[in-house]
C-alpha positions as CSV (number, residue, x, y, z in Angstrom):
1,M,-0.7,-16.6,-0.9
2,S,0.8,-16.0,2.7
3,V,2.9,-12.6,2.9
4,D,4.5,-13.8,5.9
5,P,8.1,-14.2,4.9
6,P,9.3,-17.5,5.7
7,P,12.9,-17.8,7.0
8,V,15.6,-17.0,4.7
9,P,17.3,-19.9,3.1
10,R,20.2,-20.9,5.0
11,S,23.8,-20.4,3.3
12,R,25.9,-23.0,2.2
13,P,29.0,-23.5,4.4
14,G,31.2,-20.6,4.1
15,G,28.9,-18.2,2.5
16,R,29.4,-15.6,5.1
17,T,27.8,-13.0,3.1
18,A,24.5,-15.2,3.2
19,R,24.7,-16.1,6.6
20,I,24.8,-12.1,7.7
21,R,21.8,-11.6,5.6
22,T,19.9,-14.4,7.3
23,Q,21.0,-12.8,10.8
24,V,20.0,-9.5,9.9
25,L,16.5,-10.1,8.2
26,D,15.5,-12.7,11.1
27,A,16.4,-9.8,13.6
28,V,14.4,-7.5,11.3
29,S,11.2,-9.9,11.6
30,A,11.7,-10.4,15.2
31,E,11.9,-6.7,16.4
32,L,8.8,-6.0,14.0
33,A,6.8,-8.6,15.5
34,E,7.8,-7.7,19.4
35,N,8.2,-4.2,19.0
36,G,6.7,-2.6,15.7
37,Y,7.7,-0.3,13.0
38,D,8.4,2.8,15.5
39,A,10.9,0.8,17.4
40,L,12.6,-0.6,14.3
41,S,16.0,0.9,13.9
42,I,19.4,-0.2,12.6
43,D,21.1,-0.2,16.0
44,A,18.5,-2.7,17.4
45,V,18.8,-5.0,14.3
46,A,22.5,-5.0,14.9
47,A,22.5,-5.8,18.3
48,R,19.6,-8.6,17.8
49,S,21.3,-10.0,14.9
50,G,25.2,-9.9,16.2
51,V,26.2,-8.0,13.2
52,H,28.2,-4.7,13.6
53,R,26.1,-1.9,12.8
54,A,28.5,-0.4,10.3
55,T,28.1,-3.8,8.1
56,V,24.4,-3.3,8.6
57,Y,24.6,0.4,7.6
58,R,26.9,-0.4,4.5
59,R,24.7,-3.0,3.0
60,W,20.8,-1.7,3.7
61,Q,21.6,2.2,4.4
62,D,18.5,2.7,6.3
63,V,15.0,1.0,7.6
64,G,13.3,1.3,4.4
65,G,16.3,-0.9,2.9
66,L,16.2,-3.8,5.7
67,L,12.0,-4.0,5.0
68,A,12.3,-4.0,1.6
69,D,14.9,-6.8,1.5
70,V,12.5,-8.9,3.9
71,F,9.7,-8.7,1.2
72,D,12.6,-9.5,-1.6
73,A,13.6,-12.5,0.5
74,A,10.0,-14.0,0.8
75,A,9.3,-13.2,-2.9
76,H,12.1,-15.5,-4.0
77,L,11.4,-18.5,-1.8
78,P,10.1,-21.4,-3.9
79,W,6.0,-21.7,-3.0
80,E,3.1,-23.3,-4.9
81,P,-0.5,-23.7,-3.8
82,R,-1.8,-27.1,-2.9
83,D,-3.5,-29.4,-5.3
84,T,-6.4,-30.7,-3.3
85,G,-8.3,-31.9,-6.5
86,S,-11.2,-29.2,-6.7
87,L,-11.2,-25.4,-7.1
88,R,-13.4,-25.0,-3.8
89,G,-10.6,-27.4,-2.0
90,D,-7.7,-25.3,-3.7
91,L,-9.0,-21.9,-2.6
92,A,-9.8,-23.2,1.0
93,A,-6.2,-24.4,1.4
94,L,-4.8,-21.2,0.2
95,N,-7.0,-19.2,2.6
96,Q,-5.9,-21.3,5.3
97,E,-2.8,-20.5,4.6
98,I,-3.4,-17.0,4.8
99,Q,-5.4,-17.3,8.1
100,D,-2.6,-19.0,9.6
101,S,-0.2,-16.4,8.6
102,L,-2.3,-13.3,9.5
103,G,-4.0,-14.8,12.8
104,A,-0.5,-15.5,14.5
105,E,-0.4,-13.7,17.9
106,S,3.0,-12.1,16.6
107,S,2.3,-12.0,13.0
108,I,5.0,-10.6,11.2
109,A,2.6,-10.5,8.1
110,V,0.5,-8.0,9.6
111,A,3.3,-5.9,10.8
112,L,4.6,-5.8,7.4
113,I,1.5,-4.8,6.0
114,A,1.2,-1.9,8.4
115,V,4.9,-0.9,7.8
116,S,3.9,-0.7,3.9
117,F,1.7,2.5,4.7
118,R,4.8,4.1,6.6
119,S,7.6,3.5,4.1
120,E,7.3,3.9,0.3
121,E,10.3,1.4,-0.1
122,A,8.4,-1.3,1.9
123,A,5.3,-0.3,0.1
124,R,7.1,-0.7,-3.4
125,A,8.4,-4.2,-2.2
126,L,5.0,-5.4,-0.7
127,R,3.1,-4.3,-4.1
128,Q,5.9,-6.6,-6.1
129,L,5.5,-9.4,-3.6
130,W,1.8,-9.5,-4.0
131,E,2.0,-9.4,-7.9
132,D,4.4,-12.5,-7.4
133,R,2.1,-14.4,-5.1
134,Y,-1.0,-13.7,-7.6
135,A,0.9,-15.1,-10.5
136,Q,1.8,-17.8,-8.4
137,S,-1.5,-18.5,-7.2
138,E,-3.1,-18.7,-11.0
139,I,-2.2,-22.2,-11.1
140,I,-5.2,-22.9,-9.1
141,I,-7.3,-21.5,-12.0
142,R,-5.5,-23.0,-14.4
143,R,-6.0,-26.5,-12.8
144,A,-9.6,-25.6,-12.5
145,I,-9.8,-25.0,-16.2
146,A,-8.3,-28.4,-16.7
147,R,-10.6,-30.2,-14.8
148,G,-13.6,-28.6,-16.4
149,E,-14.7,-26.7,-13.5
150,L,-14.3,-23.2,-15.1
151,A,-14.5,-21.9,-18.4
152,P,-11.1,-20.8,-20.0
153,E,-11.8,-17.2,-20.2
154,V,-12.4,-16.7,-16.5
155,D,-10.3,-14.0,-15.1
156,A,-8.1,-15.7,-12.8
157,R,-6.7,-12.4,-10.9
158,A,-10.5,-11.2,-10.2
159,L,-11.3,-14.9,-8.9
160,L,-8.3,-15.1,-6.4
161,I,-9.1,-11.7,-5.2
162,A,-12.7,-12.4,-4.3
163,A,-11.6,-15.8,-3.0
164,T,-9.1,-14.4,-0.6
165,A,-10.6,-10.9,0.2
166,P,-12.5,-12.0,3.2
167,L,-9.4,-13.2,5.2
168,Y,-7.7,-9.9,4.7
169,H,-10.8,-7.9,5.5
170,Q,-11.4,-9.7,8.8
171,L,-8.0,-10.3,10.0
172,V,-6.3,-7.1,8.8
173,L,-9.0,-4.3,8.7
174,L,-11.4,-5.7,11.5
175,R,-8.7,-7.5,13.5
176,T,-11.2,-10.2,14.5
177,P,-10.3,-13.5,15.7
178,P,-9.4,-16.2,13.2
179,D,-12.4,-18.2,12.4
180,P,-11.7,-21.8,11.5
181,R,-15.0,-21.5,9.0
182,L,-14.1,-18.8,7.0
183,P,-11.2,-20.1,4.5
184,D,-13.8,-23.0,3.4
185,A,-16.6,-20.4,3.4
186,A,-15.0,-17.7,1.5
187,A,-13.6,-20.5,-0.9
188,R,-17.3,-22.0,-1.3
189,T,-18.7,-18.5,-2.2
190,A,-15.9,-17.7,-4.8
191,A,-16.0,-21.3,-6.5
192,L,-20.1,-20.8,-6.5
193,A,-19.9,-17.3,-8.1
194,A,-17.3,-18.5,-10.6
195,A,-19.2,-21.4,-11.5
196,A,-22.0,-19.0,-12.3
197,G,-20.0,-17.0,-14.6
198,A,-19.1,-14.2,-12.0
199,F,-15.7,-13.7,-13.3
200,T,-16.2,-14.5,-17.0
201,P,-15.9,-11.3,-19.3
202,L,-19.1,-10.0,-20.3
203,P,-19.8,-9.7,-24.0
204,A,-19.2,-6.2,-25.7
205,P,-22.4,-4.4,-25.8
206,A,-24.0,-4.1,-29.3
207,D,-23.2,-0.8,-31.5
208,Q,-26.6,1.3,-30.7
209,S,-26.0,3.5,-33.4
210,K,-26.0,0.4,-35.7
211,V,-29.0,-0.9,-34.1
212,R,-31.0,2.4,-34.4
213,G,-29.9,2.6,-38.1
214,R,-31.5,-0.6,-39.2
215,R,-35.1,-0.4,-40.7
216,R,-37.3,-2.9,-39.3
217,A,-38.8,-5.3,-42.1
218,P,-42.2,-4.6,-43.2
219,M,-45.0,-6.7,-41.5
C-alpha cells in the first residue's frame, strides 16, 4: 500500500499533453525528494522539467495543484497486493512494499506525507489516495476469508490498519532505519490477532432494562 507515486505512465506517440504532464510530475517528485517542500515552486519545476513556466502556471496554477496531481497520478495506476497463499504472507508482502517506499534515502513518499500537513489541497489528495489504497488492499482479506483463515464478518479496514501501522510509526514518526524483520513481525502480530477474533465485531450488548425487568423463576 505504498504512497510513493510510481512514474506517470508514458504517453502514446504524439501525446504532447501526456508527455508534458509526465515531465512536470517527474520534476515535482525530484524537487521534493532533493530540496523539500519549502523550495518547491512553479519556476523550479518548470526549469527542471524543461516545460515553459507559462504552461505550468496555466495547467496547475500553483504548488498545491502540482502536488494534488502527483497524488492523482499515483491513485490511477494499476496496483494489487501480492498473493502469497496466506494472510500472514500477504500482509508481510504489503508491509515490505511500504518499507521499501518509506525507507528509501530520498523517499518521495515521506516528502509527500510531510507536504500534506502544509497544503490543504495536497492533504485532500493524500486522503483520497489512502482510501483508494485501503480499498485495493481489501482483496487480501477477501482471499483470507475464501481460504478459511478469517471469519466473513472481519473488519477488513481495521485489520489492514493494524498490520501496516507499525511501519508508518517507525519510519515516518520515529524516523528509525528500516528493520528487515519488521514487515513480517507486524504481519504475524496482526494475523494472530485476527485469527483470535480481534477484528470481528462484538455482539450487541443485551438490553439491561429488559434483563432487570425479568422476574426470576421460583425455586
